[in-house]
C-alpha positions as CSV (number, residue, x, y, z in Angstrom):
1,X,4.0,1.2,-8.6
2,X,6.3,1.1,-5.6
3,X,7.7,-2.1,-4.1
4,X,7.0,-1.7,-0.4
5,X,6.7,-3.5,3.0
6,X,3.8,-3.2,5.4
7,X,5.2,-2.0,8.7
8,X,2.1,-1.1,10.7
9,X,-1.5,-0.2,10.8
10,X,-3.6,2.9,11.5
11,X,-6.8,2.8,13.5
12,X,-9.2,5.8,13.0
13,X,-12.4,6.0,15.0
14,X,-13.5,9.0,12.9
15,X,-12.8,9.4,9.3
16,X,-14.2,10.6,6.0
17,X,-17.1,8.5,4.8
18,X,-15.2,7.6,1.7
19,X,-12.8,5.6,3.9
20,X,-15.5,3.7,5.8
21,X,-14.8,0.0,6.0
22,X,-11.3,0.4,4.5
23,X,-8.1,-0.8,6.3
24,X,-5.3,1.7,6.5
25,X,-1.7,0.3,6.7
26,X,1.7,2.0,7.0
27,X,3.9,1.0,4.2
28,X,7.6,1.8,3.5
29,X,9.2,1.6,0.1
30,X,12.0,-1.1,-0.1
31,X,14.9,-1.6,-2.5
32,X,15.6,-4.8,-4.4
33,X,17.9,-5.8,-1.5
34,X,14.9,-5.6,0.9
35,X,16.2,-2.6,2.8
36,X,13.6,0.0,3.8
37,X,13.7,3.4,2.1
38,X,12.3,6.7,3.3
39,X,9.6,7.9,3.6
40,X,6.5,5.9,4.8
41,X,3.0,6.4,3.5
42,X,-0.4,5.3,4.8
43,X,-2.2,3.3,2.1
44,X,-5.6,1.8,1.8
45,X,-5.4,-2.0,1.8
46,X,-7.7,-3.5,-1.0
47,X,-6.4,-7.0,-0.8
48,X,-6.0,-8.0,2.9
49,X,-2.3,-8.1,3.7
50,X,-0.5,-8.0,7.0
51,X,2.5,-6.5,8.7
52,X,5.8,-7.8,7.2
53,X,4.4,-8.6,3.8
54,X,5.8,-7.2,0.6
55,X,3.3,-5.3,-1.6
56,X,2.9,-3.1,-4.6
57,X,1.6,0.4,-3.9
58,X,0.2,2.9,-6.3
59,X,0.1,6.6,-5.4
60,X,-1.6,9.8,-6.6
61,X,-4.2,9.7,-9.3
62,X,-3.4,6.0,-10.0
63,X,-4.7,5.2,-6.5
64,X,-8.2,6.4,-7.5
65,X,-8.5,4.2,-10.6
66,X,-9.8,1.0,-8.9
67,X,-13.4,0.1,-8.6
68,X,-13.3,0.6,-4.8
69,X,-11.4,3.9,-4.8
70,X,-12.8,5.8,-7.7
71,X,-13.6,9.4,-6.8
72,X,-12.5,8.8,-3.2
73,X,-10.1,11.0,-1.1
74,X,-7.3,8.4,-1.4
75,X,-3.7,8.9,-2.4
76,X,-2.1,5.5,-1.8
77,X,-3.5,2.0,-2.4
78,X,-2.0,-1.5,-1.9
79,X,-3.0,-3.3,-5.1
80,X,-0.9,-6.5,-5.0
81,X,0.9,-8.9,-2.6
82,X,4.4,-9.8,-3.8
83,X,5.0,-13.5,-3.6
84,X,8.5,-13.5,-5.1
85,X,10.9,-11.4,-7.2
86,X,13.1,-12.9,-9.9
87,X,15.9,-10.6,-11.0
88,X,17.4,-13.1,-13.4
89,X,21.1,-13.4,-13.9
90,X,23.3,-10.6,-12.6
């Protein structure tokens, strides 16, 4: 899983039928300090998040392990919204 931030959305008027009804968001990995890292990916949003929210993203074959993405042409999926991060004592 990759800690990421939602930075935008993608609108497609024509797409593969396996993506029908699914929202596509642009996400960028972030470090623990909150700074954005390169590169960005387009991920399927399974949970209903918005721009500026921190999320967990899975990529590759892991993205096709959910009930909604099984056997679909999907490489990145938002699977959780991050409410907080506790690093403990430094």
